[in-house]
C-alpha positions in Angstrom: 0.0 0.0 0.0 1.1 3.6 -0.5 1.2 3.9 3.3 4.1 1.4 3.2 6.3 3.4 0.9 8.3 5.2 3.6 9.0 1.9 5.5 10.0 0.2 2.2 12.2 3.2 1.3 14.0 3.0 4.6 14.5 -0.8 4.3 16.1 -0.2 0.9 18.1 2.8 1.9 16.4 5.1 -0.5 16.3 8.8 0.3 13.9 9.8 -2.6 12.0 8.5 -5.6 11.7 10.1 -9.0 8.9 8.8 -11.1 8.3 10.2 -14.6 7.0 9.8 -18.1 3.7 9.6 -19.8 0.9 8.6 -17.4 -1.1 6.3 -19.6 0.5 2.8 -19.7 2.8 3.8 -16.8 1.6 2.0 -13.7 4.2 3.4 -11.3 3.3 7.0 -12.2 -0.5 6.2 -12.4 -0.2 4.7 -8.9 1.4 7.7 -7.3 -1.0 10.1 -9.1 -4.1 8.1 -7.9 -5.1 7.8 -11.6 -5.3 11.5 -12.3 -6.0 12.2 -16.0 -2.7 13.8 -16.9 -0.7 13.3 -20.1 2.7 13.5 -18.5 4.1 14.3 -15.1 7.1 13.9 -12.8 6.7 12.9 -9.2 9.3 13.5 -6.4 8.8 11.5 -3.2 11.3 12.1 -0.4 11.3 9.7 2.5 9.0 10.7 5.3 7.5 13.5 3.1 4.5 13.6 0.9 5.0 13.5 -2.9 5.3 16.6 -5.0 4.1 16.6 -8.6 5.5 18.6 -11.5 3.0 19.2 -14.3 2.7 21.0 -17.5 0.7 24.3 -17.1 -1.8 23.1 -19.7 -2.8 20.4 -17.3 -3.0 22.4 -14.1 -6.8 22.0 -13.8 -6.5 18.2 -14.1 -3.7 18.2 -11.6 -5.9 20.0 -9.1 -7.5 16.7 -8.2 -4.1 15.2 -7.0 -3.9 15.4 -3.2 -0.3 16.5 -3.2 1.5 19.8 -3.9 1.8 20.7 -7.6 4.5 22.6 -9.2 4.3 24.0 -12.8 7.1 22.7 -15.0 7.8 26.2 -16.3 9.4 26.9 -12.9 12.4 24.8 -14.1 12.4 26.2 -17.7 13.4 23.2 -19.8 13.1 25.2 -23.0 15.6 27.8 -21.7 18.0 25.0 -20.6 17.7 23.4 -24.1 18.8 26.8 -25.6 21.6 27.2 -23.1 22.9 23.7 -24.1 22.7 24.4 -27.8 19.9 21.9 -28.4 21.7 19.0 -26.6 18.7 17.1 -25.2 20.7 14.9 -22.9 22.5 17.8 -21.3 19.3 19.8 -21.0 17.5 17.0 -19.3 20.3 16.4 -16.9 20.3 20.1 -16.0 16.5 20.1 -15.7 16.5 17.1 -13.3 19.4 18.7 -11.2 17.5 22.0 -11.0 14.4 20.1 -9.7 16.4 18.1 -7.2 18.3 21.1 -5.9 15.0 23.1 -5.5 13.3 20.3 -3.7 16.2 19.2 -1.6 16.7 15.8 -3.2 20.0 14.2 -2.3 21.5 10.8 -1.5 20.3 7.5 -2.8 17.6 8.2 -5.4 15.5 5.5 -7.1 14.2 6.2 -10.7 11.0 4.7 -12.0 8.5 5.0 -14.7 8.3 4.2 -18.4 11.0 5.4 -20.8 12.6 3.8 -23.8 15.5 1.7 -22.5 18.3 3.4 -24.4 17.0 6.9 -23.5 16.8 5.9 -19.8 20.3 4.5 -19.8 21.7 7.6 -21.5 19.9 10.0 -19.2 20.6 8.3 -16.0 24.2 7.6 -16.8 24.8 11.2 -17.6 23.0 12.3 -14.4 25.1 10.0 -12.3 28.3 11.5 -13.8 27.1 15.1 -13.5 25.5 15.1 -10.0 27.8 13.8 -7.3 25.2 14.7 -4.7 22.9 12.0 -6.2 23.5 8.3 -6.2 21.3 6.9 -9.0 19.6 3.7 -7.9 18.0 1.2 -10.3 16.0 -1.8 -9.1 14.9 -4.9 -11.0 11.6 -6.9 -10.6 10.9 -6.3 -6.9 11.3 -2.6 -6.9 10.0 -0.4 -4.1 6.8 0.7 -5.9 6.0 -2.8 -6.9 6.5 -3.9 -3.3 4.1 -1.2 -2.1 1.5 -2.2 -4.8 1.6 -5.9 -3.7 -1.1 -5.1 -1.1 -4.1 -3.0 -1.8 -6.1 -0.7 0.4 -9.9 -0.7 0.7 -10.4 1.9 -2.1 -8.2 -0.1 -4.5 -10.1 -3.4 -3.7 -13.4 -1.6 -4.3 -12.2 -0.5 -7.7 -11.1 -4.0 -8.6 -14.5 -5.3 -7.4 -16.3 -2.9 -9.6 -14.3 -3.9 -12.7 -15.2 -7.5 -11.8 -18.9 -6.6 -11.7 -18.7 -5.1 -15.2 -16.7 -8.0 -16.4 -19.4 -10.4 -15.2 -22.0 -8.3 -17.2 -19.9 -9.0 -20.3 -19.9 -12.7 -19.6 -23.7 -12.7 -19.0 -24.3 -10.9 -22.3 -22.1 -13.4 -24.1 -24.0 -16.3 -22.7 -27.3 -14.7 -23.6 -26.0 -14.0 -27.1 -25.1 -17.6 -27.7 -28.4 -18.9 -26.3 -30.3 -16.6 -28.7 -29.0 -18.6 -31.7 -30.8 -21.6 -33.1 -29.0 -25.0 -33.5 -28.7 -26.6 -36.9 -29.0 -30.3 -37.5 -25.2 -30.5 -37.5 -25.1 -29.0 -34.0 -23.6 -25.7 -35.2 -25.1 -22.4 -34.0 -26.8 -20.6 -36.8 -27.5 -16.9 -37.3 -30.9 -15.6 -38.5 -29.7 -15.7 -42.1 -28.9 -19.4 -41.7 -25.1 -18.9 -41.8 -22.9 -20.6 -39.2 -21.9 -18.4 -36.1 -18.1 -18.3 -35.8 -15.8 -17.7 -32.9 -14.6 -14.5 -34.6 -18.1 -13.1 -34.6 -18.4 -13.9 -30.9 -15.1 -12.1 -30.4 -16.5 -9.0 -32.1 -19.5 -8.8 -29.8 -17.4 -9.3 -26.7 -15.1 -6.4 -27.7 -18.2 -4.3 -28.1 -19.7 -5.2 -24.7 -16.4 -4.5 -23.0 -16.4 -1.0 -24.4 -20.0 -0.4 -23.4 -19.0 -1.3 -19.9 -16.5 1.6 -19.9 -13.6 -0.8 -19.8 -10.4 -1.2 -21.8 -9.1 -4.4 -23.3 -5.3 -3.8 -23.7 -4.3 -7.5 -23.3 -7.1 -9.0 -25.4 -9.2 -11.9 -24.1 -9.4 -15.6 -24.6 -12.5 -17.2 -26.1 -11.3 -20.5 -27.4 -13.2 -23.7 -28.4 -12.3 -27.4 -28.9 -8.6 -28.0 -29.5 -7.9 -24.3 -29.0 -9.3 -24.6 -25.5 -6.6 -27.1 -24.8 -3.8 -24.5 -25.4 -3.8 -22.2 -22.4 -3.1 -18.9 -24.2 -4.8 -19.6 -27.5 -7.3 -16.7 -28.0 -9.4 -18.9 -30.4 -9.5 -19.4 -34.1 -11.8 -16.8 -35.7 -13.0 -19.1 -38.5 -14.1 -22.0 -36.2 -17.9 -22.6 -36.0 -19.6 -22.5 -32.7 -20.8 -26.1 -31.9 -22.6 -27.9 -29.2 -20.6 -30.2 -26.9 -17.2 -28.5 -27.2 -15.3 -27.0 -24.3 -15.1 -23.2 -24.4 -12.5 -21.5 -22.3 -13.5 -17.9 -21.7 -10.8 -15.9 -20.0 -11.5 -12.2 -19.8 -9.2 -9.6 -18.2 -10.2 -5.9 -18.9 -9.2 -2.9 -16.9 -10.6 0.5 -15.9 -10.5 3.0 -18.8 -7.5 5.3 -18.6 -5.0 2.6 -17.6 -6.4 1.6 -14.2 -7.1 -1.6 -12.3 -7.5 -5.0 -14.0 -9.8 -7.9 -13.3 -9.2 -11.4 -14.5 -11.7 -14.3 -14.5 -12.2 -17.5 -16.5 -15.1 -19.9 -16.9 -15.3 -23.0 -19.0 -18.6 -23.7 -20.9 -20.1 -26.3 -23.2 -23.1 -25.5 -25.3 -26.1 -27.7 -25.0 -24.4 -30.7 -23.3 -21.0 -31.8 -22.2 -19.4 -35.1 -23.3 -18.2 -37.1 -20.3 -14.5 -36.4 -20.8 -15.2 -32.7 -20.8 -17.4 -33.0 -17.8 -14.8 -35.0 -15.9 -12.1 -32.4 -16.7 -14.4 -29.7 -15.4 -15.2 -31.6 -12.2 -11.4 -32.1 -11.5 -10.6 -28.4 -12.0 -13.6 -27.2 -9.9 -12.7 -29.6 -7.1 -9.1 -28.4 -7.2 -10.1 -24.8 -7.1 -12.4 -25.4 -4.1 -9.7 -27.4 -2.3 -7.1 -24.7 -2.8 -9.3 -21.9 -1.7 -10.3 -23.7 1.4 -6.7 -23.4 2.6 -6.1 -19.7 1.9 -5.3 -17.8 5.1 -3.2 -14.9 6.3 0.3 -16.2 7.1 0.1 -19.2 4.8 3.3 -19.6 2.7 2.3 -18.6 -0.9 4.8 -21.1 -2.5 3.0 -24.0 -0.9 -0.1 -23.7 -3.1 1.5 -24.8 -6.4 2.7 -28.1 -5.0 -0.7 -28.6 -3.4 -2.3 -28.1 -6.9 0.1 -30.5 -8.5 -0.5 -33.2 -5.9 -4.3 -32.8 -6.4 -4.1 -33.3 -10.2 -1.5 -36.0 -10.1 -3.7 -38.1 -7.8 -6.3 -37.9 -10.6 -3.9 -39.0 -13.3 -3.0 -35.7 -14.8 0.6 -34.8 -15.6 1.9 -31.6 -13.9 5.1 -29.6 -13.8 6.1 -31.4 -10.6 6.3 -34.9 -12.3 6.7 -33.8 -15.9 8.4 -30.4 -16.1 8.1 -30.1 -19.9 4.5 -31.3 -20.1 2.2 -29.6 -22.7 -0.9 -31.5 -21.5 -2.6 -31.8 -18.1 -1.7 -29.0 -15.7 0.9 -26.9 -17.4 1.2 -23.6 -15.5 1.3 -22.0 -12.1 -1.7 -21.4 -9.9 -2.2 -17.7 -10.0 -0.9 -14.2 -9.8 -1.5 -10.8 -8.2 -3.9 -8.4 -10.0 -3.8 -4.6 -9.9 -2.4 -1.9 -12.2 -0.7 -4.8 -14.1 -2.6 -7.8 -15.1 0.1 -10.0 -13.6 1.9 -8.7 -10.6 3.0 -9.8 -7.1 2.2 -12.1 -5.4 2.8 -14.9 -7.8 1.5 -18.3 -6.7 4.4 -20.4 -8.0 6.9 -22.8 -6.4 10.0 -20.6 -6.3 12.7 -21.6 -3.8 13.6 -18.0 -3.1 10.0 -16.9 -2.4 9.3 -16.7 1.3 6.2 -14.5 1.1 3.1 -15.3 3.0 -0.5 -14.2 2.4 -1.2 -10.8 3.9 -4.2 -8.5 4.3 -4.5 -6.4 1.1 -3.4 -9.2 -1.3 -5.5 -9.5 -4.4 -4.8 -12.5 -6.6 -6.2 -15.2 -8.9 -6.7 -18.9 -8.3 -6.8 -20.4 -11.7 -6.2 -24.2 -12.0 -6.6 -25.7 -15.4 -6.3 -28.9 -17.4 -5.4 -29.0 -21.1 -5.5 -31.8 -23.7 -5.3 -30.2 -27.1 -4.9 -33.6 -28.9 -8.2 -34.7 -27.3 -9.8 -31.5 -28.4 -10.6 -30.0 -25.0 -9.4 -27.8 -22.1 -10.7 -26.3 -18.9 -9.8 -23.5 -16.7 -11.6 -21.9 -13.8 -10.3 -18.6 -12.4 -11.5 -16.4 -9.6 -10.1 -13.2 -8.2 -9.6 -13.5 -4.5 -8.7 -10.9 -1.9 -7.8 -10.8 1.8 -9.4 -7.8 3.4 -8.1 -5.5 6.1 -9.5 -7.9 8.8 -7.7 -10.9 7.3 -10.9 -12.4 5.8 -10.5 -14.2 2.5 -13.1 -13.0 0.0 -14.0 -14.1 -3.5 -14.5 -11.1 -5.8 -16.0 -13.2 -8.6 -19.6 -13.9 -7.9 -20.4 -15.9 -11.0 -21.5 -19.6 -11.1 -19.3 -22.5 -12.3 -22.0 -24.2 -14.4 -20.4 -26.0 -17.3 -23.4 -26.5 -19.6 -25.1 -23.5 -21.2 -28.7 -24.8 -22.0 -29.7 -24.3 -25.7 -33.1 -24.7 -27.2 
């Protein structure tokens, strides 16, 4: 949570943070700005002090909603610095950052975050380190201080994720109703009013439309895959395939708030009209696994224990898993889940990593998504719920949608 930032900065020996770049598609900056609708910004966060935001004067009205002090970028006169350095952008940017840091009293170990092209970031930060002896430029890899803070969510963040989930479920309900509105031909394919076969691609078009109508974005796409495609975990589905009765359908949908906000991520497996026994058995195994895993979720439980638990469950039912067949491409082939927030996949990751000593904490929001995949048998199944642990340590399921496999068809 944001309230953890000062503690995390102290643990890592960071005196200040600099977060910059375009806001859209830039989770670290979006996070510190509370989702303010700015185009670009630069945030300075000194340890034990509230952040300060440097904004373009054209966006001063939008910046007024930010609960931190705002400074207009003209105060530091980048254009004048560019002239003074004869158009040398690197030199002007270094001078601009030094001017900001001197004005705001930023010294010592300073971490830099945000989205910038890799070569530009390297060039800028290398030059800054050479030119500013009062600043030690600090770069972090995967588990950086902002990601660590984002690992747990406060009540307002959980409420936003829950609302995205509500809208996501609306899309699923519309999709099911759309499928049920089609008649079934003698060959068990779904038919449009004009008699033509309904295809997976046409269903995709309608799902994209319904996501937009819910005021959500779909930056990662979604999975609506049937038959053999359902047996390949990240297959989004073949557009030309006809919609048919009795095939497994993996529907994995993961939109986010418009403007680059919080994601949701849920999966249901369906079969139109009826389910052949192999598909039904797959679904029973996955659903029972999901229930067994969720029953053991609790504050303090080691996160890395849940992947082995899932593997043991599936192995006992005759399915290969990464534990007994590391390179398997059928059966259970992935890890159990991941955190959900401003990134679709973020901490905590529910995997069996020897170095991972994390335990479940209040504020964790994460998926539980066991699945079984048999592409050569023309079927697959995944069930995914978003779970959270609230501030009282109570485990909640943020995905109030049934697990029924068969969608009745007339």
